[in-house]
N, C-alpha and C positions, 0 to 999 in steps of 0.2 A: 137678156140684158141685165146688168147689175142695177140695183137701185141708184138713183141719182146721187144721193148722199154718199153711198159706198164708192161709186165711180169717181167722185171728186176726191174722196179720202185716199183712194189707191193712187190716183194721179199726182196729187199734191203732197201727200204725206208718206205713204207706205213705200213707194218706189224710190223717191229721193233718199229716204232714211236707209234703205237697204244698199243703195249704190255707194253710200259713204262707208260701208263696212268692209273690212278685209277678211279674206278666208283664212283666219287664224283662230286659235282658241279664244282670244279676247273678242274677236268678231262674232264667233259662234255664240258666246255668252250674251253679247249685245243683241243678237238676232232673237235669242230666246226671250229676253226682256221685252223686246219690241212686240213679239207675239202676245205676251201677257198684257201689254198695254192695249193692243188692238182688240183682244178678246174682252177686256174690261169695258172698252168703249161700246162694244156691241151689247154687253150686258146692261150698261147704263141706258141704252136706247130701247130696252125692253126684251131683247133676245136673250133670255136667261137660260133656256134649256138647250141641250146639245142638238136636239132635233130642229130648233129654231135657228141655230147657228150653222147648220149643215150647208144651206145654200150660200151663206155668206163666205164660208171657207172655200167652197167650190169656185165661186166667182172671183174671190181674191187670188187664189192660186192660179186660175186660168189667166188672169190679167198679168200676174207676175211672170208666168212662162212666156207670154207673148212679148213682154217688154224686156225681160232679162235673159230668156233662153230656157229651153226645156230642162237643162241640166244644172241650172244655177244652184250653188251650194245652199243658199238661204232657204230654198224650198224644203229642206230637211227640218227647218225650225218654225215655219209658218203654217199653222193649221192645228189639227187635233193631235194630242199625244197618243201613244199606242194604247194606253188604257182607255182613253176616251173613245178611240175608234172601236175598241172591243165592246165597250158599253153601248155605243150607238148601234153597232151591228146587232147586239143582242136585242135591243129594242125593236129593230126592224125585223129580225129573223124570228123573234120569240125565244123561248128557252132552247138553247143550242142542244141540250141533252135530250130533248124530246124527239120522238121519231118524226122525220120529215115525211109528210104525207104526199108530197108531190114529186118524189123521186121517179125519174123516167127509166124505163127498161130498154137496154140495147139488146135486141133479139139476134141480130146478125152482124157481129163485129167483123167477121171475115169479109162479108160483102161490102161493108163500109170501106175497109182498107182496099179491097180490090178495085172499087170504083175510084177511089182517090189515086191509086196507081195509074189507072187508065187516063185520068185527067192530066198526068204529067206529059203525055204524048200529044195533047191538044195544041193546035196552033194558036189558040187564044190565050193571051197572057193571064186573063182573069181565071181561066180554068186551071192553068199551071199553078197560079198563086193559091187558089183554093185547095188543090191537091197537096201542095207543100204544107199549108196550114194544118190540114188533117193529119199528115204523116209526121210532122215535127212539133206541132203545138205552138207555133210561133205566130205573132201578130202580123197585121198587114204591113205596118211600117218596117218591121224587122225583115220580113220576107222580101219586100220590094226595095229596101235601101240599106239597112244596117247589118243584117245577119251575115256572118261568115261561118262556113262549115269546114271543119278539118276532120278527115276520117280518123276514127279511133279504133273501130273494129268493123267487122262486116255489117253489123247492125247498130252502130252508134257513131256519133260525131261529137267533136268538141265545138260547142257553139259559143261564139263571141258576137258582140254587137247588140246585146239585150238593151232595151230601153231602160235607162237608170231610174230606179225608184228609191225614195227616201228611206232612211233608217236601216238599210241592209249592210251587213258587215263584210260581206265577201264580194270580191271583184266578180262582175257578172260574165264570167267565162267558165263554162262547165260542160260536162258530158251529158248528152241526152240520147235516149234510145230512139231509133227511127223505125217506123212501122213498115218500111221497105228497106232494101239494102242501101248502105251509105253511099255507094258510088252513084246510084240512081238519083239520090237526093242532091248530091253535090253537082252532078251534071245538069239537072233541071234548074237549079238555082242560077247557074251560069247562063243557061239558055233564057231564063226569065229576065235577068238583068240586061241581056243583049236585046231582048224584045221591048223593054221599057226603060231605056237608059235615062229618060228625063226624070224618073222618080228618085234616082240615086242622089243623095245629099239633101233632099228636101226635108224640112222640119216634120216631125211625126204628125203634128196637127194638120198640116196641109196634105200630107199623104192620106190621112184618114178621110179628109173631106173630099179629095179628088178621086181616090182609087178604091177605098173600102166598099162603097156601095156596089161596085161591079163584082167584087169578090163575094159579097153577101148574096147577090142575085145568083151567082154561079152555085153557091152552096145550097140555096133553097131549091134551085132547079134539079141538082144532081142527087141531093140527099134527103129530100122531104119524105120519101117513101121508106127510108131506113132509120132516120133519127127523129124521134118525136120531139116537137118543140116544147120548150118550157112554158108553163102557164104565164100569160101576160107578155110573152116575148114575140117580136114581130119577125125575126129572122133567125137562122141557125148558125150564122157565121161565128159569133162570139163563142158559142158552146162547142163548135167543132174544134177551134184552135185551143180551147182550154179544157173543158170538162170531158168531152168525148175522147180526145187524144189521151188525156191522163188516165181515163178509165180503161181504155183498151191497152195502153202501155203497161198499166198495173196488172191487168189480166194476163198479159203475155210475158212480161219481163221482171216483175217484182218478186224477189225471193220470198218464199212462204213465211220465213221468220221475221221479215221486215214489215213494220206497220205501214199501211197504205198511205197514211198522211205523211210519214217520213219520205216515202218514195215519190209521191206526187209533188211535194215541196221541192225535193232535190231536182227532179227533171224539169221543173218549171222555173227554177231559180228563185224560189220564195224563201230566201235564207232568213228573213225576219221571222218566219214561222219556225224554222229549225232552231233559231236562237232563243225562242220563247220556251222557258222551262215549265211554266204553269200549264198543266194539262187542260184546264177549263178554258184558259185564254187561247191555247193552241187550237182547240176545237172551234172556238169562235172565229179565229182568223181563217181556219180552213173553210168554214162555212161561208165566210165573206169572199173567198176565192172560188167558191162553187165546186169544191171537191166532191160533194155528194149529190150533185144535180143528176148524175146518171150512174147506173150500175148495170153490170152484166146480168142478163135474165137468167132465172133459175134453170130453164130448159137447156141453155148453153152450158151452164156450169155442170149440170148433170151429165152432159155429154163427156165431160172430163172427170167423171167419178168424184164430183164434189169439190174439185180444186178451184179456188177463186183467184189465185195469184200464181204467176210464174209457170204457166202451162207450157211455154216453149223453151224454158231453160233446160239445157242439157240435150236438146234435140239438134242434131247436126252441128254440134259444137257451140250453140248459142249460150252466152254467158251474160250475167247482169253487168250493169255499168260498174266502173272501178270502185265507186263509193261503197257499193254493197257486195262486192265480190268475195271479200273475206268472210262475211256472214253467211253467204251462200255456200262457200267451199267447206266451212266448218260443219254445216248441217248436211252436206252432201257427200261426205267422205264415204266411199262405197265400202260396205261390209263385204268381207271375203265370202263369196257365195259358196255354200256347202255343195260338195259334189253330190248330185242326186242320181239315183239309179231309176231307170224306167220300170215301173211295175207292170206286171201282166197277170192274166188269170187263166185258169184251166178248168175244163169240165172234168169232174171226178165223181165217182159214186159216193153217195152219202155215207155209206159205211166206211169207205176208205178215208173220207174226210175226218171221221172220228179217230181212225187209227193214226192218221198223220198228226192230229192234235195231241194224241198221247205221246208220240215221238218228240214233237217239237217243244212240249212243255218241259223237257229235260234241259233245254238250252235257255240262256238269258237273252233279254232284249226284246225288241218288237218282233212281230211275226216274220218280217223279211229277214231280219238278222238271224233269227232262229233257223230258218230254212237254209240260209247261206252257210251258217256254222255246221249244220248237218251235212250239207254237200261237201264242205271242206273236210270234215271228219271222214266221210265215206271215201272220198277220193284219196285220202292219205293212207288208207290201209294197204299194207303190203301183203297181198294174198298170194300164197304159193300153192299152185294147183296140185303139185305132186308131193306135198308134205305127208310124211308117214304118220305124224301125230299132229293133232290140232293144237294150236297155241291160243292163249287168250287174246281177244281183240282189245288192244290198248288204245283208247281214244287219244287223238293228238291234242285235245283240248280238255281242260278240267270240266267243261260243260258238255261232255259227250252224253249221248242218250243212254238211259239205263233200262229201256224197255225193248223186248224182242219185237220182231215185225212179223206177226202171223199172217198167213194168207187166208182170205175169206172170199167167198163168192160175192159178186156184185149183185145187188138186188134191185136197186132203183137209181136212176140217173138224175142228177140235179146240177144246175148251173150255179156255181159259187163264184161270185165276183170277189176281187180282192177286198173291197170294203166289207163284204159280208163275212169273209174269213176273219178279218180283223175284229169284227163285232161279236163273233161267237166266242163265248168263254171256253177255255180248254176243258177237255173231259177230265174226269178224275183219274188218278193213276194209282196202280197197285204197288208202285215202287218195286217192280220185279227187277232182279239183277241179272245181267247177262252171265250165263254160266260159262265155264271154260269152253271155248268154241272148238268144235271138231271140224273135220273136212266137210262133213255133210251139212253142218250148220252154215259154213261159209258158202257152200253151194246154194243153200236156200236163201241166204242173204243176197247173193248176186242175182239169183233167179228172181227174187222179189223185186229188186231194184230195176232189173231189165224189164220186167212186165209193167212195173209202175211207170217207167220212163216211156215205154212204147205206147202205153195207154194214153199218157199225156200228149205224146206226139201226134197220135191219131185224132185226138179230140181238141188239140190246142186251138184256142181262138183268142183274139185280142179282147181286152176288157171292154172296149167300146163297140163291139160287134152289134149290128142291127140285123133284123130279118132280111133275107135275100130278096131281091127284086122289089124292094119298096121304093116308091117314088113320091115326090111331093104332090099333094093334092091341089095346091094353089100356090101362086107366086108369092114371094116374100114382099111385104108392104114396103114402099119406099121409105116410110118413116122409121123402119128398123135399121136403116143406114148400112145394110149389108153385114152387120156384125152378129146377127142372131141366126144360128143354124136352126132349121126346123126341128122342133121337138117331135117325140113319137106320135103325139096326137095330131100333128100337122102332116103326117104321111098316111097314105092309104094303099091297100093292095091294088095291083094292076087289075084291069078289067078281066073278068073270067077266072081270076085266081081266088081260091078259097083257102082259108087257113084251117088246118086240122088240129084240134086240141090234143095236147099230149099230157098224159098223166105223169105227174112229177112228185117227188118227195118235197114237201113244203120247204121253201127256201128259208134259210136263217136270215133274220133281219136285224139290223143294228140301229134302225131309226135315224135320229139326228146324227149319231156318230158315223153311220154309213154315208150320209150325205156329205159330211165334212171330209171324210176320207176320199170319197169319189171326187170331190172338187179339188182336193190337194193332188190327187193322181192326175187329173186333167191338166192342172197348172204345170206340174212337173213335166208332163208329156209334151205340152205345147212349147215350153222353154227348151226341152231337149230337141224337139223338132226344129225350132228356130236356130239352135246352136250347131246344127249339122254343117260341117265345112262346105263351102261352095253353094250353100242354099241361096237361091235368088231372093233379093229383097222383097219382090212382089209376091213371093210364095210364102213368106212368113206371116204369122198371125199375131194380132194384139190379144191381150187377155182382159176381157171385160165381162160385165154381168151377162149380157146377152150371149156372148160366146160360150160361157160356162153353163148356161141354161140347156145347152145341147147335151150336157152330161149329167146334170143334177138340177132338179126343178126348184130347189129352195133358194129363193133370192136372199133371204135373211142370212142363210149360211154363207152364201157367196160374198155378200157385203162384209161379213165378219172377217173373211179371209183376205179379200182384195181391197177393201175400203170403199167408201162411198156413203150414201145416205140410206138409212134404214127406213122402215115403215113409219117411224115416228118423225121422220125428216131430220134426224140427228146425224151429223157427220161422224162416221166411224173410221177409226184408224185400223186398217186391216193387218192381220197377223203376218201376211206375206206381202204387204203393200210396198215396203222398201225394196224387197227382193225383185218384185215385178218392175218397179221404176228403174232399178239398176239395170235390169235386163233390157228395158226400153232404151236406156241411154247407151248401153253397150252395142245394141243392134240397130240404133237409129230408128226405132219404131215409135210412131205416134199413136195415141189412143184411138184415132179414127182410121187407123191403117186398114181395117177390114172392109172399107168401102170397095177396095179393088177386088174383093172376093164375091161381090154381088152376082148372083145368077150362076155361080160356079159350084164346084163340089163343096158340100157342107163340111164344117170343121170336124165333126165327129167321124165322118167317113174318111177324111184326110188322115186323121190320127190313127184310125183303125187300120187303114191300109199300110201306113208306115210301121206301126207296131207289129203287124203280121210279118212284114219283111224282116224286122229285127229278130222276131221269134224264130223264123225259119233259119236264119243264120246261126242262132244260138243252139237250136235243136240239131242242126247238121253237125256242129262241132261236138256236141254231147254224144251223138250217135257214133261218130267216128271214134271217140274215146272208148265207148262201150264195145265196139266191134274189135278194138285192139286188145281187149282183155282175153285171157285164155278161155277156151270153150269148155265149160264145165260138163257138157253132155257127152264128151268123148269117153271111151272106155278107159278105166283106170289101169295102170300097170299091175301086173300080177303080184308084184312084191308089195303092193300097198294093201293095207288092211281092208278087208271087205265088210267088216262089221262095225264100221264107225256109227256111233249112235248120236242122235241129236241131243 
């Protein structure tokens, strides 16, 4: 209750004085002067500090609303100025720039939303109202009486009917994102109004007194295990419609380039914050609106590779609200993806590997480009089996090889993966020049390539091949979310099976470069696998840290490529992060997509099998081409020279 002297002043002086004023510029100026006189009277009675005048302002404004109406224009001029409100808030909150030690963590935002959606189907009006408060961020009086929702998109509505607040320059009709589909929100609002028609048209104060306690009890009952209460607060309701809604909506729908204060102010209609240009004052106003009471827990953010905003944008066509769409589109223009070829590996003899190195160093580009150029050159040769005289071999490219291809016996077998080949420096070259070729030299060239290709075909294996008959030694932990394929040390030989050691020529190792190359190969392979036409959506794979650990164990190297947090907990922008996100958007893949693969074939085995199929097709085509070439082992015509020399 107001002090007796204040109660008398309100009744006998303040209200009559305001009633005599018109809603005109002159009336507004008179209201401002009246407020100054009222404040001076309080000062003269000993209430000199803002903190001492706080209760006087609250009691006066409450009485004016009761007598003149919630939306009376004079309320914009009676009370504290904006600067005084900020100063008072700073006194209560402490230094706004200091870290808030009582921020609460939202561990399971999806479960909060799922429970709110279930409440929409409840026969109890309080449950429906609580669900709408969580999913739209609206107050009790708005949900029960004044709010109107018009569908804007599948995940947003145009909201009108916000309770008017003083000092805001924009009409309170604006787009808000919904945490469930807009049709569901609109239908539930109509059902709620039909269940509680007596609330429609009541003053907000009366609605709060009569109906808000039931909504608060519903929130406490349903969400106490999911939403930690703020220190010193008795119920969850206020936080659910304000801080929790805004926090989850930012996590889901805020474009990464938009500051979260801008986003939260826009979706809650706090235009006085958007109008404030001073950053310190804006932070203070945001603190007063409890923007930072809650935040998404680090564990949940890690699940999305360190993304703190806009995790659902671009998924199944979800876009930000109109206010921020241009900023999002500007930063989300897809870069034309480069056509990537699937890499594969072969088992070859160590000596042959050195010979290939000497051949390929005559070409320009990376190793894959060199090998492709060599094959193009070789296939382009016009070889005439019955030529009487040999002609020089003219390469079709200026980068043709200049070294002959001698045949040497194989001495030791070694498995050389593509990353290892990339990491090994080319052998030195004697810069030998191809002599004018004779028929015998052409025979030797074709024979060499035939033997080389046949050897590769017989030993071909996919890069990601694992030892046969290996099985998992233990089930994958539920905490891995199904996205980690078991690594080599998580597999064991079947009972009774023994592994026989093989003597091998030491493998060439590229260290960190090998890991990076292997990770890039794995990413390219998964993207190509997902891009296969008619591939079922459930058969596709997301590209995450745990997925790539099946191919390379270096988490730091993985993070550098796909993005996320490194060991120092720093957020890293991956070299291929944009490409992966564009791929997700194109294929409708979410980061948690791999849940559906739990207990099924591991990612490395899936890619191995698929690459083997591709290699078989390519080798069949190559073999057909080789078989179509003239047989150099047939007897030469008598009229052909028998003494061709190499």
